[in-house]
MARVEXTI-558154 format. One line per 8 residues: their letters; for each residue x negated, y negated, z negated of C-alpha. Coordinates in nm, 4 decimals, decimal comma. Layout:
! residues N
A	X:Y:Z | ...
This chain:
! residues 192
MNAILSNR	-3,2596:-0,9290:-12,7335 | -3,2858:-1,2756:-12,8595 | -3,0232:-1,3745:-12,6224 | -2,7913:-1,0957:-12,7533 | -2,8561:-1,2374:-13,1083 | -2,8179:-1,6119:-13,0177 | -2,4520:-1,5236:-12,8341 | -2,3250:-1,3572:-13,1940
AGRHTFPY	-2,4674:-1,6312:-13,3861 | -2,2476:-1,9030:-13,2705 | -1,9217:-1,6799:-13,2757 | -1,6991:-1,7192:-13,6234 | -1,6068:-1,4069:-13,8150 | -1,2513:-1,3577:-13,9019 | -1,2377:-1,3941:-14,2497 | -1,3825:-1,7908:-14,1383
SILVFFIL	-1,1209:-1,8347:-13,9076 | -0,8599:-1,7260:-14,1580 | -0,9871:-1,9684:-14,4342 | -0,9779:-2,2855:-14,1633 | -0,6367:-2,1987:-14,0454 | -0,5402:-2,1587:-14,4309 | -0,6575:-2,4940:-14,4989 | -0,5054:-2,6765:-14,2200
FLLAFSCS	-0,1654:-2,5175:-14,3213 | -0,1955:-2,6779:-14,6985 | -0,2808:-2,9999:-14,5608 | 0,0197:-3,0146:-14,3245 | 0,2093:-2,8724:-14,5883 | 0,1107:-3,1569:-14,8312 | 0,1852:-3,3909:-14,5839 | 0,5466:-3,2993:-14,5264
SCGYSNPY	0,8371:-3,3799:-14,7462 | 1,1857:-3,3108:-14,6929 | 1,3396:-3,5650:-14,9353 | 1,4290:-3,3272:-15,2030 | 1,3943:-3,4527:-15,5633 | 1,3853:-3,2511:-15,8463 | 1,7155:-3,2746:-16,1224 | 1,4394:-3,1687:-16,4063
AKKKLQDV	1,2002:-3,4516:-16,3156 | 1,2014:-3,7050:-16,5312 | 1,2230:-4,0646:-16,3544 | 1,0819:-4,4304:-16,4582 | 1,3062:-4,5382:-16,7725 | 1,4308:-4,8291:-16,6219 | 1,5908:-4,5904:-16,3168 | 1,7557:-4,3461:-16,5756
PSKTLLLT	2,1272:-4,4336:-16,6390 | 2,1325:-4,2711:-16,9600 | 2,4633:-4,1118:-17,0682 | 2,6065:-3,8970:-17,3711 | 2,8312:-3,6192:-17,3167 | 3,0733:-3,4294:-17,5354 | 3,0525:-3,0627:-17,4856 | 3,3659:-2,8844:-17,6267
TWQNRTNE	3,4444:-2,5558:-17,6704 | 3,6208:-2,4147:-17,4128 | 3,9698:-2,2055:-17,4700 | 3,9546:-1,8651:-17,4119 | 4,2259:-1,6720:-17,2424 | 4,1254:-1,4062:-17,1723 | 4,0441:-1,0365:-17,3756 | 3,6995:-1,0982:-17,4043
LGLESIYF	3,6560:-1,2409:-17,7638 | 3,3134:-1,4960:-17,8289 | 3,2979:-1,5523:-17,4469 | 3,3761:-1,9447:-17,5135 | 3,1250:-1,9740:-17,7650 | 2,8674:-1,7887:-17,5901 | 2,9277:-2,0176:-17,2470 | 2,9527:-2,3368:-17,4891
RLFNAWFK	2,5720:-2,2343:-17,6397 | 2,4712:-2,1731:-17,2460 | 2,5848:-2,5164:-17,0958 | 2,4368:-2,6947:-17,4366 | 2,1427:-2,5267:-17,3170 | 2,1281:-2,6616:-16,9806 | 2,2125:-3,0035:-17,0745 | 1,9057:-2,9869:-17,3250
KSSRISVV	1,7041:-2,9648:-17,0304 | 1,8359:-3,3438:-16,9248 | 1,6566:-3,6535:-16,9988 | 1,9279:-3,8850:-16,8729 | 2,2215:-3,6960:-17,0426 | 2,2003:-3,6400:-17,4237 | 2,4954:-3,4033:-17,5599 | 2,6585:-3,5249:-17,8618
FEEEQADL	2,9274:-3,3651:-18,0936 | 3,1483:-3,6773:-18,1820 | 3,3881:-3,8209:-17,9834 | 3,3405:-4,1615:-18,0717 | 2,9611:-4,1534:-17,9239 | 3,0642:-4,0157:-17,6177 | 3,0131:-4,1712:-17,2777 | 3,1625:-3,8443:-17,0906
KLTGAIAA	3,4182:-3,5778:-17,2393 | 3,3944:-3,2194:-17,0715 | 3,6524:-2,9732:-17,1605 | 3,7756:-2,6442:-16,9858 | 3,9234:-2,3234:-17,0400 | 3,8117:-1,9911:-16,8924 | 4,1317:-1,8997:-16,7616 | 4,1299:-1,5216:-16,6464
IDLPGLFY	3,9460:-1,2560:-16,5749 | 3,9866:-0,9780:-16,3402 | 3,7955:-0,6289:-16,2736 | 3,8835:-0,5190:-15,9495 | 3,6854:-0,2108:-15,7954 | 3,4496:-0,2825:-15,5349 | 3,2719:0,0873:-15,4430 | 3,4423:0,3846:-15,5168
DSFDKALE	3,3318:0,7823:-15,4885 | 3,4895:1,0816:-15,3245 | 3,7609:1,0972:-15,5779 | 3,8559:0,7601:-15,5805 | 3,6696:0,6602:-15,9330 | 3,5311:0,3154:-15,9424 | 3,1072:0,2921:-15,9016 | 3,1123:-0,0831:-15,8783
IKLKLTFS	3,3192:-0,3647:-16,0563 | 3,3353:-0,6978:-15,8933 | 3,4137:-0,9055:-16,2298 | 3,6059:-1,1791:-16,1047 | 3,6330:-1,5169:-16,3822 | 3,8396:-1,8191:-16,3058 | 3,8043:-2,1262:-16,5153 | 3,9643:-2,4709:-16,5188
FTLRDNRN	3,7651:-2,7949:-16,6438 | 3,7597:-3,1434:-16,6234 | 3,5127:-3,4074:-16,6780 | 3,6744:-3,7627:-16,7932 | 3,4660:-4,1154:-16,8578 | 3,5562:-4,1608:-17,2318 | 3,5735:-4,5306:-17,2316 | 3,8299:-4,5379:-16,9842
NSILWQER	3,9649:-4,2200:-17,0258 | 3,9453:-4,1731:-16,6094 | 3,8991:-3,8328:-16,4551 | 3,5698:-3,8330:-16,2650 | 3,5620:-3,4276:-16,1776 | 3,8275:-3,1746:-16,2301 | 3,8513:-2,8126:-16,1140 | 4,2059:-2,6458:-16,1841
KFTIYEPF	4,1083:-2,2942:-16,0454 | 3,7428:-2,2543:-16,0035 | 3,6535:-1,8560:-15,9352 | 3,3068:-1,6892:-15,9507 | 3,2620:-1,3132:-15,8800 | 2,9713:-1,1125:-15,9999 | 2,9083:-0,7480:-15,9415 | 2,8113:-0,4898:-16,2147
IIDPSGEI	2,7638:-0,1298:-16,1724 | 2,9570:0,1747:-16,3498 | 2,8029:0,4147:-16,5621 | 2,8735:0,7480:-16,7325 | 2,7760:0,6060:-17,0072 | 3,0214:0,3651:-17,1849 | 2,7528:0,1647:-17,3484 | 2,5887:0,1239:-17,0518
TRYNKQKA	2,8813:-0,0102:-16,8661 | 2,9360:-0,2313:-17,1463 | 2,5929:-0,3720:-17,1316 | 2,6261:-0,4364:-16,7553 | 2,9555:-0,6103:-16,7839 | 2,8064:-0,8290:-17,0791 | 2,4788:-0,9337:-16,8480 | 2,7850:-1,0104:-16,5660
LLRIGDEI	2,9214:-1,2685:-16,7642 | 2,6081:-1,3983:-16,8741 | 2,5281:-1,4559:-16,5272 | 2,8771:-1,6296:-16,4317 | 2,8035:-1,8384:-16,7842 | 2,4566:-1,9490:-16,6667 | 2,5779:-1,9925:-16,2883 | 2,8572:-2,2287:-16,4336
GELLYLRI	2,6178:-2,4167:-16,6653 | 2,3857:-2,4866:-16,3709 | 2,6800:-2,6262:-16,1327 | 2,7973:-2,8522:-16,4411 | 2,4636:-2,9921:-16,4992 | 2,3881:-3,1112:-16,1463 | 2,7238:-3,2237:-16,0423 | 2,7266:-3,4002:-16,3667
HEIVNNMP	2,3875:-3,5832:-16,2973 | 2,5115:-3,6405:-15,9622 | 2,8262:-3,8204:-16,0778 | 2,6262:-3,9939:-16,3643 | 2,3816:-4,1374:-16,1021 | 2,6771:-4,2833:-15,9329 | 2,8217:-4,4508:-16,2140 | 2,7370:-4,8365:-16,3087
């Protein structure tokens, strides 16, 4: 009987093995690095090229009234997160100037029922925008025709359909805001 008990005492239990594996995994994970740097993280002040950006309200050439002011607020909210770029509203104070236009909106059907009635729409929004160096009026980045797609569901209730469309427009605005934020930070990092 003692031989059986002593043999069992030498084995590790199942939860103990998982705990050891988890600790080894955490050690390996914490020692590895992929080289990614977080654009939201604040760097040391001497490493940060501080720039000012003039955000303008973009022209709205679509039939979506007020979309330009919604996108202006979304873009401004993205740049408020930055420690390297501050938004100004006077052109004389700006190092950079971002102008643009919401050029077109298209609502093609994505899925249809057996009666050829659209069940889902793929909202297609086309933009054009330009980032200029305000000191010498040179173009740093320009997109003449930038298109983003976002699907939304058609509901028998017109109110829910309008709500779904507005949510799709907001997701597009947030996606454009993130793109602008990341790309302009990249440009600022490479500026003298």
